VOLUM-454702 format. One record per residue: chain; x, y, z of N, C-alpha, C in turn. Coordinates in steps of 0.001 Angstrom, whole numbers, plus 500000, padded with zeros to 6 digits. Layout:
SITE   unit      n.X      n.Y      n.Z     ca.X     ca.Y     ca.Z      c.X      c.Y      c.Z
SITE      A        X        Y        Z        X        Y        Z        X        Y        Z
...
This chain:
SITE   unit      n.X      n.Y      n.Z     ca.X     ca.Y     ca.Z      c.X      c.Y      c.Z
SITE      A   142134   127762   623119   143334   127872   623960   142944   128105   625409
SITE      A   141949   128997   625644   141504   129280   627011   140883   128044   627649
SITE      A   140240   127209   626809   139630   125986   627344   140695   125043   627891
SITE      A   141796   124914   627164   142898   124045   627599   143496   124581   628895
SITE      A   143623   125892   629015   144180   126508   630228   143297   126200   631434
SITE      A   141980   126252   631256   141065   125944   632353   141163   124483   632775
SITE      A   141437   123606   631805   141598   122196   632148   142796   121985   633062
SITE      A   143878   122727   632804   145071   122616   633640   144853   123246   635024
SITE      A   144049   124307   635071   143829   125004   636335   142806   124296   637225
SITE      A   141950   123456   636639   140869   122837   637385   141337   122012   638590
SITE      A   142361   121152   638453   142822   120400   639625   143293   121315   640750
SITE      A   143960   122405   640423   144439   123342   641449   143267   123998   642185
SITE      A   142248   124395   641394   141085   125018   642005   140350   124053   642930
SITE      A   140238   122805   642515   139569   121803   643333   140344   121537   644618
SITE      A   141664   121501   644497   142507   121280   645685   142346   122412   646679
SITE      A   142355   123629   646208   142185   124793   647082   140826   124776   647757
SITE      A   139815   124376   647003   138465   124320   647558   138375   123271   648659
SITE      A   139021   122128   648432   138999   121062   649431   139716   121487   650707
SITE      A   140840   122162   650539   141591   122620   651700   140775   123634   652499
SITE      A   140137   124564   651776   139320   125583   652435   138154   124948   653176
SITE      A   137470   123985   652540   136343   123302   653164   136782   122535   654394
SITE      A   137947   121871   654302   138468   121108   655420   138733   122010   656625
SITE      A   139267   123193   656354   139561   124116   657445   138273   124620   658102
SITE      A   137243   124845   657294   135987   125367   657822   135274   124324   658677
SITE      A   135306   123047   658263   134549   122001   658934   135363   121245   659983
SITE      A   136580   121658   660264   137405   120953   661234   136741   120999   662613
SITE      A   136606   119829   663230   135981   119759   664550   136915   120358   665594
SITE      A   136371   121155   666528   137222   121729   667576   137742   120645   668511
SITE      A   138911   120856   669044   139500   119911   669984   138823   120029   671345
SITE      A   139091   119048   672221   138549   119112   673577   139043   120354   674312
SITE      A   140303   120707   674077   140846   121896   674725   140094   123143   674276
SITE      A   139795   123223   672983   139060   124378   672469   137633   124414   673014
SITE      A   137002   123243   673084   135652   123190   673660   135676   123582   675131
SITE      A   136719   123148   675833   136871   123498   677244   137008   125008   677399
SITE      A   137860   125599   676556   138049   127051   676615   136774   127804   676257
SITE      A   135869   127110   675551   134595   127737   675175   133529   127602   676258
SITE      A   133876   126888   677339   132941   126808   678463   132219   125491   678625
SITE      A   132741   124407   678046   132103   123101   678188   132738   122333   679342
SITE      A   131971   122092   680401   132488   121346   681546   132817   119914   681162
SITE      A   131971   119311   680318   132221   117931   679874   133550   117839   679134
SITE      A   133806   118797   678253   135047   118773   677487   136253   118950   678403
SITE      A   136158   119842   679373   137265   120053   680314   137568   118770   681082
SITE      A   136525   118104   681544   136726   116887   682334   137291   115760   681478
SITE      A   136775   115609   680263   137273   114571   679367   138717   114845   678969
SITE      A   139018   116090   678689   140384   116489   678342   141323   116226   679515
SITE      A   140866   116526   680736   141683   116297   681924   142029   114819   682080
SITE      A   141083   113944   681796   141344   112506   681897   142377   112068   680866
SITE      A   142318   112634   679674   143323   112320   678653   144703   112817   679080
SITE      A   144751   113996   679684   146025   114537   680164   146594   113668   681277
SITE      A   145732   113110   682111   146195   112208   683159   146868   110979   682559
SITE      A   146239   110431   681531   146806   109251   680873   148177   109574   680290
SITE      A   148331   110781   679793   149608   111202   679208   150624   111620   680266
SITE      A   150231   111585   681541   151147   111954   682607   151335   113445   682787
SITE      A   150456   114249   682235   150561   115714   682344   149699   116169   683531
SITE      A   150228   115928   684721   149466   116079   685963   148988   117508   686204
SITE      A   149892   118468   686055   149525   119854   686343   148452   120369   685388
SITE      A   148589   120021   684109   147593   120454   683132   146247   119768   683396
SITE      A   146311   118489   683812   145078   117769   684126   144381   118406   685323
SITE      A   145170   118791   686323   144596   119433   687509   143893   120737   687125
SITE      A   144527   121502   686229   143925   122770   685795   142609   122507   685054
SITE      A   142592   121492   684196   141376   121194   683437   140258   120702   684355
SITE      A   140607   119872   685343   139603   119437   686311   139065   120644   687089
SITE      A   139942   121578   687412   139529   122775   688126   138555   123615   687322
SITE      A   138795   123716   686015   137881   124466   685158   136505   123799   685123
SITE      A   136499   122471   684985   135227   121742   684967   134510   121875   686304
SITE      A   135278   121836   687383   134701   121989   688730   134062   123367   688868
SITE      A   134747   124396   688399   134221   125758   688480   132953   125921   687653
SITE      A   132808   125087   686607   131612   125144   685766   130460   124327   686339
SITE      A   130682   123671   687477   129592   122964   688136   129637   121457   688075
SITE      A   130721   120865   687567   130823   119407   687509   131306   118867   688848
SITE      A   130417   118242   689614   130809   117706   690913   131760   116525   690778
SITE      A   131622   115742   689705   132545   114619   689509   133964   115122   689272
SITE      A   134107   116247   688560   135429   116834   688347   136007   117360   689658
SITE      A   135163   117993   690477   135615   118473   691787   136102   117310   692641
SITE      A   135341   116224   692628   135707   115060   693433   137028   114465   692954
SITE      A   137178   114337   691646   138418   113773   691109   139609   114667   691420
SITE      A   139441   115965   691236   140532   116891   691531   140921   116821   693003
SITE      A   139933   116812   693878   140215   116768   695305   140921   115487   695711
SITE      A   140460   114346   695201   141071   113074   695569   142472   112941   694977
SITE      A   142689   113461   693775   144034   113432   693179   145005   114280   693999
SITE      A   144569   115450   694407   145429   116307   695235   145702   115658   696583
SITE      A   144696   115018   697150   144889   114322   698418   145919   113210   698274
SITE      A   145830   112463   697173   146784   111378   696933   148211   111905   696797
SITE      A   148355   113142   696316   149689   113745   696176   150140   114439   697464
SITE      A   149294   114427   698494   149651   115034   699765   149352   116511   699868
SITE      A   148616   117062   698897   148270   118483   698908   146952   118649   699667
SITE      A   147024   118655   700986   145810   118686   701808   145039   119989   701650
SITE      A   145748   121120   701669   145077   122418   701552   144438   122589   700173
SITE      A   145090   122062   699136   144530   122161   697790   143372   121212   697565
SITE      A   143379   120081   698280   142328   119078   698089   141022   119479   698757
SITE      A   141103   120240   699831   139901   120510   700620   138831   121331   699897
SITE      A   139165   122446   699194   138093   123254   698571   137212   122485   697578
SITE      A   137788   121742   696611   136881   121014   695701   136089   119922   696407
SITE      A   136695   119280   697417   135967   118246   698147   134837   118850   698979
SITE      A   135079   120024   699543   134027   120714   700293   132837   121031   699379
SITE      A   133135   121390   698149   132083   121742   697195   131185   120540   696926
SITE      A   131781   119358   696803   130997   118144   696568   130296   117703   697853
SITE      A   130969   117860   698969   130380   117531   700273   129094   118324   700497
SITE      A   129087   119580   700073   127895   120418   700215   126740   119923   699352
SITE      A   127048   119056   698378   126007   118439   697543   125604   117068   698080
SITE      A   125932   116797   699346   125552   115550   700033   126201   114316   699417
SITE      A   127529   114360   699279   128273   113239   698714   128954   112444   699816
SITE      A   128646   111168   699888   129295   110286   700864   130791   110169   700574
SITE      A   131149   110036   699306   132551   109872   698935   133371   111096   699320
SITE      A   132810   112291   699135   133515   113512   699516   133675   113603   701030
SITE      A   132643   113194   701771   132724   113227   703228   133829   112309   703726
SITE      A   133965   111130   703125   135012   110196   703534   136394   110730   703163
SITE      A   136506   111402   702016   137785   111992   701625   138173   113124   702571
SITE      A   137199   113922   702992   137470   114979   703967   137880   114387   705315
SITE      A   137324   113232   705659   137746   112545   706880   139214   112146   706784
SITE      A   139628   111686   705608   141039   111331   705411   141944   112551   705560
SITE      A   141477   113706   705092   142256   114940   705251   142421   115272   706732
SITE      A   141328   115149   707499   141415   115439   708926   142329   114447   709641
SITE      A   142295   113196   709222   143210   112203   709786   144658   112602   709526
SITE      A   144927   113014   708275   146293   113398   707914   146760   114620   708703
SITE      A   145843   115463   709112   146186   116648   709908   146230   116348   711403
SITE      A   145864   115127   711777   145866   114754   713184   144607   115134   713924
SITE      A   143554   115518   713217   142290   115912   713837   141375   114690   713901
SITE      A   141500   113907   714963   140737   112660   715091   139241   112941   715221
SITE      A   138891   113962   716007   137473   114284   716203   136827   114753   714902
SITE      A   137544   115578   714127   137011   116042   712849   136809   114912   711863
SITE      A   137756   113978   711833   137628   112823   710943   136431   111960   711341
SITE      A   136252   111767   712656   135126   110956   713133   133795   111600   712769
SITE      A   133728   112921   712845   132478   113614   712506   132115   113414   711039
SITE      A   133112   113534   710149   132835   113330   708729   132406   111894   708449
SITE      A   133004   110927   709111   132631   109526   708886   131242   109240   709455
SITE      A   130906   109908   710545   129564   109787   711122   128522   110329   710140
SITE      A   128809   111471   709537   127881   112075   708584   127802   111285   707276
SITE      A   128919   110675   706885   128971   109995   705586   127939   108882   705467
SITE      A   127616   108206   706580   126680   107089   706534   125290   107519   706077
SITE      A   124908   108769   706382   123540   109208   706099   123452   110392   705161
SITE      A   124590   110917   704702   124586   112210   704020   123797   112214   702711
SITE      A   123728   111084   702020   123055   111072   700719   121592   110649   700808
SITE      A   121065   110492   702019   119678   110060   702161   118721   111237   701943
SITE      A   117503   110926   701555   116499   111955   701284   116144   112716   702558
SITE      A   116040   114036   702438   115650   114854   703587   114166   114683   703907
SITE      A   113345   114576   702892   111904   114393   703072   111440   113240   702193
SITE      A   110695   112333   702777   110200   111201   701994   108771   110851   702411
SITE      A   108073   110253   701465   106739   109721   701713   106845   108200   701815
SITE      A   106093   107615   702741   106127   106161   702913   104705   105616   702964
SITE      A   104516   104493   702305   103229   103794   702315   103463   102406   702882
SITE      A   102672   102037   703895   102904   100769   704577   101701   099860   704600
SITE      A   101988   098580   704704   100977   097533   704857   101029   097098   706318
SITE      A   099901   097186   707029   099871   096929   708467   098952   095746   708756
SITE      A   099433   094802   709577   098648   093614   709939   098463   093582   711453
SITE      A   097307   094037   711972   097061   093978   713418   096930   092535   713905
SITE      A   097401   092277   715113   097314   090925   715660   095891   090563   716056
SITE      A   095009   091569   716225   093617   091263   716584   092726   091121   715355
SITE      A   093325   090947   714183   092572   090643   712981   092468   091786   711999
SITE      A   092310   091436   710735   092162   092430   709687   093491   092844   709079
SITE      A   093372   093733   708133   094556   094274   707449   094380   095780   707350
SITE      A   095460   096527   707523   095367   097974   707464   096473   098602   706633
SITE      A   096406   099910   706542   097391   100675   705796   097907   101822   706658
SITE      A   099071   102310   706312   099620   103482   706987   100334   104341   705948
SITE      A   100225   105647   706110   100924   106578   705235   101701   107559   706098
SITE      A   102975   107792   705726   103850   108642   706522   104510   109707   705668
SITE      A   104779   110845   706297   105691   111848   705764   106822   111966   706778
SITE      A   108031   111640   706362   109183   111665   707266   110140   112781   706867
SITE      A   110565   113556   707852   111549   114619   707632   112783   114275   708455
SITE      A   113943   114190   707785   115174   113769   708457   116363   114601   707954
SITE      A   116427   115871   708362   117497   116740   707870   118848   116419   708501
SITE      A   119923   116820   707821   121266   116614   708346   121468   117378   709646
SITE      A   120764   118487   709826   120933   119296   711019   120510   118595   712300
SITE      A   119641   117599   712214   119206   116851   713390   120068   115602   713532
SITE      A   121291   115817   714011   122245   114725   714230   122440   113869   712975
SITE      A   122637   114544   711851   122955   113871   710582   121930   112803   710225
SITE      A   120677   113214   710177   119543   112383   709784   119235   111266   710783
SITE      A   119797   111298   711974   119448   110282   712971   118080   110557   713586
SITE      A   117786   111802   713884   116477   112162   714426   115489   112386   713281
SITE      A   114296   111851   713414   113277   112006   712376   112000   112563   712987
SITE      A   111359   113424   712226   110058   113983   712600   109086   113693   711471
SITE      A   107798   113594   711808   106877   113319   710723   105419   113307   711137
SITE      A   104594   112870   710189   103153   112717   710408   102737   111358   709869
SITE      A   101768   110741   710529   101347   109387   710181   099827   109283   710209
SITE      A   099305   108593   709213   097891   108232   709208   097813   106713   709212
SITE      A   097146   106142   710229   096990   104696   710319   095535   104300   710173
SITE      A   095279   103305   709347   093908   102859   709077   093873   101339   709118
SITE      A   092955   100786   709916   092677   099353   709838   091198   099132   710106
SITE      A   090783   097887   710263   089353   097578   710371   088703   098172   711617
SITE      A   089487   098476   712671   088905   098907   713933   089267   100334   714338
SITE      A   090185   100999   713613   090637   102312   714064   091210   103130   712908
SITE      A   091078   104443   713043   091689   105393   712121   092329   106485   712969
SITE      A   093626   106707   712830   094292   107689   713685   095214   108583   712860
SITE      A   095380   109804   713348   096305   110774   712761   097346   111100   713817
SITE      A   098628   110864   713519   099664   110942   714540   100830   111835   714131
SITE      A   101379   112512   715125   102690   113126   714973   103720   112091   715413
SITE      A   104882   112070   714792   105887   111057   715109   107243   111701   715374
SITE      A   108009   111064   716237   109403   111441   716462   110174   110142   716680
SITE      A   111334   110050   716063   112076   108801   716147   113579   108992   716035
SITE      A   114286   107897   716215   115740   107889   716091   116132   106667   715281
SITE      A   117006   106864   714293   117505   105753   713494   119028   105706   713601
SITE      A   119539   104528   713845   120981   104355   714046   121573   103684   712806
SITE      A   122419   104411   712077   123003   103867   710846   124164   102941   711181
SITE      A   123937   101638   710998   125004   100660   711177   125940   100691   709969
SITE      A   125342   100787   708789   126079   100978   707543   125363   102088   706772
SITE      A   125831   102387   705570   125161   103424   704785   123857   102926   704162
SITE      A   123515   101654   704369   122269   101139   703802   121355   100484   704842
SITE      A   121811   100328   706077   121011   099616   707081   120954   100414   708375
SITE      A   119715   100584   708907   119544   101325   710162   118357   100777   710945
SITE      A   118572   100212   712138   117449   099932   713035   116911   101250   713582
SITE      A   115634   101283   713912   115060   102547   714391   113901   102292   715339
SITE      A   113576   103340   716088   112397   103332   716937   111735   104693   716853
SITE      A   110423   104716   717054   109732   106000   717034   108480   105941   717899
SITE      A   108075   107111   718368   106840   107252   719148   105795   107950   718293
SITE      A   104508   107595   718512   103393   108166   717771   102354   108679   718753
SITE      A   101824   109854   718505   100763   110375   719352   099831   111240   718512
SITE      A   098521   111091   718740   097566   111874   717975   096144   111392   718195
SITE      A   095175   112085   717649   093765   111745   717871   093287   110611   716963
SITE      A   092276   109898   717439   091554   108959   716585   090536   109731   715750
SITE      A   090358   109319   714526   089453   110021   713625   088102   109318   713484
SITE      A   087962   108126   714084   086677   107421   714034   085953   107593   715369
SITE      A   084757   107009   715497   083911   107241   716682   083612   105962   717451
SITE      A   084614   105125   717623   084388   103877   718357   084219   104147   719851
SITE      A   083078   103721   720439   082805   103961   721859   083542   102983   722769
SITE      A   084020   101906   722202   084693   100892   723009   086148   101246   723307
SITE      A   086627   102303   722727   088033   102654   722911   088274   103224   724299
SITE      A   089406   102798   724925   089686   103200   726299   090258   104609   726399
SITE      A   090871   105140   725345   091488   106474   725395   091106   107244   724135
SITE      A   090900   108573   724268   090499   109373   723099   091637   109642   722113
SITE      A   092868   109438   722556   094004   109660   721659   094833   108389   721533
SITE      A   095572   108314   720456   096471   107192   720226   097848   107546   720765
SITE      A   098433   106635   721503   099814   106764   721963   100484   105435   721674
SITE      A   101465   105435   720807   102060   104177   720398   103553   104263   720170
SITE      A   104141   103128   719845   105577   103054   719580   105834   101972   718552
SITE      A   106885   102160   717780   107294   101172   716783   108786   100910   716895
SITE      A   109164   099682   716630   110567   099287   716514   110728   098542   715202
SITE      A   111757   098886   714447   111932   098220   713162   113312   098450   712589
SITE      A   113420   098190   711327   114687   098375   710621   114412   098890   709216
SITE      A   115348   099697   708709   115226   100260   707369   116405   099824   706514
SITE      A   116113   099571   705248   117136   099246   704258   117085   100342   703193
SITE      A   118144   101147   703124   118147   102341   702290   118729   102069   700901
SITE      A   118188   102791   699928   118726   102792   698564   119217   104202   698248
SITE      A   120189   104655   699026   120735   105991   698824   119663   107053   698950
SITE      A   119660   108039   698039   118679   109123   698116   117289   108731   697617
SITE      A   117133   107539   697048   115856   107151   696466   114786   106903   697525
SITE      A   115145   106226   698604   114174   105893   699629   114604   104691   700428
SITE      A   113634   103971   700993   113976   102827   701836   112851   101799   701839
SITE      A   113166   100611   702312   112198   099595   702686   112312   099405   704186
SITE      A   111179   099309   704871   111201   099160   706318   110260   098080   706787
SITE      A   110583   097474   707921   109725   096451   708495   109909   096452   710006
SITE      A   108890   095993   710742   109004   095956   712187   107657   095716   712854
SITE      A   107598   096035   714157   106395   095828   714944   106036   097114   715677
SITE      A   104732   097283   715935   104268   098452   716671   103173   098072   717647
SITE      A   102939   098943   718601   101852   098741   719556   101306   100102   719954
SITE      A   100067   100142   720421   099459   101415   720804   098650   101261   722089
SITE      A   098209   102386   722637   097575   102435   723949   096280   101626   724009
SITE      A   095593   101478   722893   094322   100759   722917   094502   099241   722886
SITE      A   095728   098795   722960   095979   097361   723047   096309   096690   721732
SITE      A   096247   097409   720629   096544   096786   719347   098050   096646   719152
SITE      A   098452   095519   718615   099843   095264   718237   099832   094818   716784
SITE      A   100802   095251   716039   100755   094981   714606   102157   094811   714033
SITE      A   102172   094122   712913   103382   094003   712090   103200   094936   710897
SITE      A   104295   095553   710437   104162   096435   709286   105325   096233   708307
SITE      A   105019   096540   707076   106004   096537   706001   105768   097805   705187
SITE      A   106808   098626   704974   106596   099907   704309   107671   100168   703264
SITE      A   107317   101025   702317   108264   101493   701297   108250   103015   701305
SITE      A   109420   103609   701441   109550   105062   701437   110218   105531   700162
SITE      A   109805   106685   699671   110341   107234   698431   110585   108725   698615
SITE      A   111701   109221   698073   112007   110645   698135   110824   111452   697604
SITE      A   110564   112607   698222   109350   113363   697891   109327   113827   696440
SITE      A   110494   114154   695868   110524   114571   694460   110131   113400   693552
SITE      A   110667   112224   693855   110303   111040   693065   108840   110684   693263
SITE      A   108354   110867   694484   106940   110584   694749   106043   111468   693899
SITE      A   106343   112744   693845   105534   113662   693027   105630   113319   691548
SITE      A   106828   112890   691109   106997   112499   689700   106155   111279   689372
SITE      A   106118   110302   690308   105286   109112   690097   103817   109483   690057
SITE      A   103377   110321   691003   101971   110718   691036   101578   111492   689789
SITE      A   102502   112273   689251   102199   113053   688049   101970   112179   686836
SITE      A   102520   110958   686852   102361   110057   685711   101250   109027   685906
SITE      A   100557   109093   687030   099452   108148   687252   098189   108601   686516
């Protein structure tokens, strides 16, 4: 008799077990993950809320993701608020991304200044936007062809911080080597950003020669270069142009510059 009773109870027990297991293994929702501190979940949830037309809730979710360090969420929140005309609300998240060297944030802040009637402030942000995402320090290796024969090389360290007219002024060190001369130079230059990827530039070079050629007319090198750079955002640039120096040499050069962090990463894998 007890065996028959267990047969009748078995389906009920199995059903209860399945329900209990289902409750234990239920995947948390994006909202729950967001509340648990996931920036990705907050941002993804915010995008879903936008699709559903729940603007205020989406703004709150983007704000949570922004506070957790998601610059893309800060940018989206700022641009959405700007589109709704909330200038004061749009500025803080955009400023946060701007501080991370974002061209898009700089242009959005320029739009805010335009909307406030601050023409000079808008112009400053647009001026900075062209160069804001470029590398502050980069290493460059160049191929140099002197007009008096032979082939040479050049290696540069360029420093171009935003504080020096938004990366327009550059400082650095240069080593030039060819068949007739070896020089170590300090450099100073100016690059004019026509677009965010193209900048003509000029620079002066001065420093001692490291070889012992007696035929040289001056003990130090004094030279100048004119060229153009093609930038790949923060990664680096390709450059080409012409140079000349006090000893009469004139040369064509082609160089590739790479952000210093990427340069060290490449060297570490060689």
